[in-house]
N, C-alpha and C positions, 0 to 999 in steps of 0.2 A: 565246658561241654566238649570243646575241641581236644582238651587234654585227656578227658575220659575216652573219647573216640580213639585217640592215638594209643592210649594204654591198652584198651581192649583189642585193637587190631594187632598190637605187638604180641599178644598171647597167641593169636591164630597162626597155625602153620600154613604152608602153601596149599595143602589139601583142604584145610578149613576155609581158606579164602575162596577156593573154587566152589565148595559147598555153599558158602554164603552167597555167592553170585546166583546159584540156583534158587536159594531161598528168596532172594530179592526179586528174581524173575517171577516166581510164583506170587509174591506180594503185589507186583505190578498188575498181573492178570487178575488177582483177587480184587484189587482196587477198581479196575475197569468194570468187572462183573458187578461189584457192589453199587457203583454209580448207575450202571445200566438197570439193575434191579429197582433202585429207587426211582429212576426215570420211568420205568414201566408202570409204576403205580399212578403217576401223575395224570396220564391221559384217562385212565379209568375213573379217577376221582373227578376230573374235569367234565367228563361226559355225563356222569351222574348229576353233577351240579348244573350243567348246561347241555341239554340233549342236542342242540344245534352246533355244538363246538366243532364237530367233525366237518361241517360245511366250510370251515375257514382254514383247515389244515390238510394239505395234500396227502400226507401219510395216513392220517385217520380216515380220510375219504376213500383212499385205496383199500383199506381194511374193510370199510363199510360196504364196498362193492363186491366183496368175496361172496360166493354162493351161500355160505352158512352164516353170514353176518349182515344180511340186508335189512332185516327188521331192527327196530330200535332195541328191543329186548335182547335179541341174539347178538347184536353189535356190542351191547354192554357186557353180556356174558362172555363174549370172545375176549374183550379187553381184560375183564376180570380174571379169566382163565390164564391169559398170557402173563398178567401181573403175578398171579400165584405161582405159576411155573417158574418165572424169573426169580422170584424170591426164594423158592425152595431150592432151585439149582444154585443160586447165589450163596445161600446159607450152607449148603453141602460143600461147595468149593471153599468157602471161608473156613469151615471145619477142617478140611484137608490142609489148607494153607497154615492154619494154626498148629495142626499136628506136625506138619513138615518143619515148622519153626521150632516147636518144642523138642522134636527129635534131634534136630541139629544142635540146639542150645544145650540140652542136657547131655548130649553126646560129648560136648566139650568137657563136662565134668570127668568123664572117663579118660578122655585124651590128656587133660591136664594132670590128673592124678597119676596116670601111668607114666607120663613124662617126668613128673617129680620123683616117683619111685625109682625110675631108671637112673636119674641123676644121683639120687642118694646111694644107690647100689654101686655107682661108679666111684664113690669116694673111698679114700683109704680108711683102714680100720681106726687109725688114730683120730680121725674126725669124730667118730661116734663115742670116743672115750670122754669127750667134754660135752656131749649132747644128751639130753633126756629123751628117751624113746617115746614118751607120751607126747612131747612137743612135735616129734616127727610124725607120729600117728595123726595128731591134730591137723598138721599142715596138709598131709596127703588126703585125709578123708573129710574132716569137718570144715576146714577153712575153704577148701575147693568148693564144697557144696554151698557154703555161705556166699562166696563170690559169685558163683553161677546163679544161685537163686535170688540173691538180693541186688546184684549189679547187672550181670550179663542178660538175664531173662527180661527185666524191665526195659533195658536198653534196646534189646532186639525187638521187643514188642513195639516200642516207640518207633524204631527204624522201619519196621514192617508197615506202619501206618503212614509213613512219609509219602509214598506214591499216591495214597488216597487224598492226603491233604493237597498235594500238588495238582491233582486232577480237579478237585473241588475249586481250588483257587483259579485254575485256568477257565473253568466254566463260569465262575463269577466275574473274571476279567472280561469274558465275552459279553456277559449280560450287563454288568455294571462295574467298570474299572475302579470307580471311587470306593465302592463297598469292599471290593476285593483287596485293594491296597490298605484300607482302614483296618479290615480284619487281620491282615497279615502283620501290620504294625502293632496293633493292640495285643493280639494273642502271642506274637513273638516276643514283644516287650514284657508281657506278664510272665511268660515262661522264663525268660532270662533273669528277671527279678527274683522269682521264686527259687530258681536253681542257685543263683548267687547267694541268696539269704540262707539257704539250707545246706550249702556245701560244707562250710566250716563246722557246722553243728554235726553233720553226718560223719565228717572225718574224725571229730573228737569222739563221738559215740563208737565208731568203728575201732579206733585205737584202744579204747577202754574195754570193748567187748573182746577183742583178741587177747588182751592181758588176762581178763577174768576167765576166758575160755581155756587158756593155757593152765591156769590154776586148777580149773575143773578137771581137765584131763590128767594132770599130774597127781591130783588127789585120788582119782579113781585108780590110776596105775599103781600108786604106792600102796593103796589098800589091797589090791589084788596080788601084788608082788610080796607084800609082807603080812598077809592075812593071819598067819600063825602067830607071829610076834605081836601083832596088834591085839589079838584075842588074849594072849598070855599076859600082856601088860595092861589090859583093860583100857586101851586108847580108842575104843570105838567112837565114843562121843566126840573126841577131838577131830577125828577125820570126817565124821558125819557132818559136823558143823562147818568144817572147812569146805567140804564139797557143796553143802546146801547153800552157803552164802554165795559162792562163786556161780553155782548153777542158777540161782534166783536172779543174780545180777545180769547174767547173760540173757535170760528170758526177758527181763525188763528192757534191756537195751535193744534186743531184737524187736520188741513191740514198739519202741520209740523210733526205731529207724524204718 
């Protein structure tokens, strides 16, 4: 996990890291709003279950003394309206936070692709004499999309939920430290076990997918570059099978990963 974090952060430029700080700040605010939204529902449910609950809680009692919430029905309606407003606002902000995260993450695909293209263009002409242009296209376009979609997006989504986990653990520590520590140990241990067990498998699948994906791009490039010769020699079946086998393997490996 730490190696993955180090690798991902090595990709980021200084501007990307500044944008990431903004994304993380929005995630912290979203986590606080989400916890507050959940907390707003609990008094409403509690009052419905026990109408005299407000008599033992100063905040609920202060709400009950408001001019529009002095009767039991109006008090319950007030709490329900507050809960609905909190949930709606929370979901709207969560949608914004998710859009902000996706905008940053998929913007990395553009940044990385452009950076790779710029570095390829800075190479001498002799470098390209020993390189297949299909491989270069694959690296700039397809592999960048795969890395962003399969690695960086899930990682950033998990990272964005980290503030929420911390806030929930803090609340649990205040309520019951034993439950909080037990949950942290159990969930953290389970995550590390699953991550450790899947890492080698995913690394192997990723290596095989890259090799098959290169064959797929090369086959398509060779067909398009030599279409006339292939038609004259009647080699359509050979190239069709070559592309089909590689493309099908890539699809299966993507599904397994």
